[in-house]
N, C-alpha and C positions, 0 to 999 in steps of 0.2 A: 489820330483817328480823328481830330478835329479840322487841324489846319494841313496837315500833309494829305489825307485819304478822302477828308471829307465825308468820312462815314457819321459823322453828327455833327449838329450846328451848335452845341454848347458842352462841356466837358459834365454838366450836370446831365446829361442825356446816358452817357455811357453806362452808369449802372444798370437802369430800368431796360437798356437795349441788352445788357449781359445777361438779365434776368428772362430775357426769353429765349437764350440760345439752347439748342437742342442737347440736353444732358446726356446723350449717347454719343455726341460727338466729343473727342477731345482733343483740341486744337492747342497746339503750345506755340508763344510768342516768347524765342529768347530776344530780349531788348537788348543786343550788343551791337548798338549803331556807331560806337566807336571804341569797341572794345568791351571786354567785360573785366569788372573790376573784382575787388571783395567777394567773396575767396578764392577767386578762379585766377586774378591777376593773368588776363590773357589780352594783351593789348593788339593783338592782330585779329582776334573772334570777329565776326561781323554776324548782325541780327539775323534771324531765321524764323521762319513758320514752319510747325510740322503737324501734321494729321491733317489737313486739309484733305476735305472731298468735294465731288460735286455739289454735295448739298451745303457746303459751309457757306457762311455769309456774313453780312456785317454783325448779326449778333453773337456769332460763333467767334469773330476777331476781337469783338469788344471784350467778352467774358475772358479771351485768352491774354489780352493786354492788362486787364485788370488782375486776371489772376498772377501775371509774373511779377507782379508787385509783391503778391502775398509770396510764391515760390522764393524770389529773392531775399525777401526777410526771412524765411524759413534758413534759406543759406548761411546767412549772415549769425541768426540766434545758433544756428549748429555748430558754426566755427567759434564764436564765442564760448558756448557750453564745452566744445574739446580744450580751449585754452583754460577755464576757467571750471574743473568738473565740481569743484564746491559751490557753485552758484546754485543758488534756491530756486523756486516754483518762478516761471516766468509769467508776469501780467502786462503786456505791452500797452505802454502810453503812446499814443499818437496825436499827430498835428497836420494842419497842412489842408489844402482845398479838399484832396481826394477824400478826406476822412469823412466829409458830409455825406459820402454816399454809403446808405445804412448796407448793401449789395455787397460793396468793397469791404467792408470791415467785418461784416459775417465771413466772408470767403475768406478773410486774413486769418479770424480766429479759427475758424477749420482747418483751415493748411497748416498753421503753426501751433495747432492743438493746445491752443491756452488762450484766456481770456485777453479782451483787447478793449480797453477803456479810453472812450471818447470824452474830450475835455466840453465844458461848455463855451471855451472861448475856443474856437478850433485853429486859429494862427496865434498860437504859443509862441512859435520863434519871434514874431514882431513883438509878441508883448514881453519876453524875455531881453531883446534890446530894447525896449523901453523902458524896463527895470533897470537895465545899468546903466543907461544914461539918467535916471531918476535917482538912482542910489548914488551917481558920484555928484550929483547936484546935493544931495540930503533931502531929498522929496518924498522918498520911497521907503518901505521898510527895510531891515535887515534881509537876509537870503532866506531864512526861517521864515521870516513872516510873511514874505511874497509865497513862499512854498503853501503855506497855509491858504491862499487865496485860489490856488486850483480847486475847482470841482468837477464833479463827473456829470457829463451829460446822460451818457449810456455806457452798458458792459456789454459786450459782445461774447458769449460764451459760446467754444464749438459745439457744434451739433452734427458734424460730417460722420458718415460710419466710418470705423476704422479701416475698415477694407477697401472702402472704397478711397478714402485720403490716403492711405498706402500706395494705390493703383495711380492715383494721378500724380502722387511725388515721384513714382519710378518713371513716370510719363518724362517728367518735366528733367529729372535729371539724365535720362536719356537724350533728350534734346540738346540739353547744355554740353553734354558730351559729343555728342555729333557737331556743334557749332565752335568747338574749341580748336585753337590751329594746333595742338601739339595733343595729340590722344595717347 
């Protein structure tokens, strides 16, 4: 959206732009730019956009791009639940630059129908790498002590109507099915 299409000047603009999208338009972006990974495993699939109308614009595209992350997360969670039926209730802990977007995190919670916890330190992957180095050097606490340092910034709870959610997910699954190289 920023580098390839110049729809936004910075990643921080994507959430506010998506929030302006027409809720009546259901646009889906299947970001299979180099194939689709888990759980679809189709290296020949290619990216596609479905549901465009004459009234679709940058806001609808931004929403579709951000929602695709939520849908792909749902696909992975569903696959994990099929592999491990005894798994308990899902609470997803997130990190990275995209989690700074309240709109995106709320949509993620809505689509996966589970709470999404955002930490106080958004780049926990970098923090984990620092802990590994510090642990080896003997200057950081053990793993349990390090885990206690995790702090919640905000919890996003699902708020989307069940019928709307089911319809949105059905549209996503149809879009993915039409993107796959083998149906």
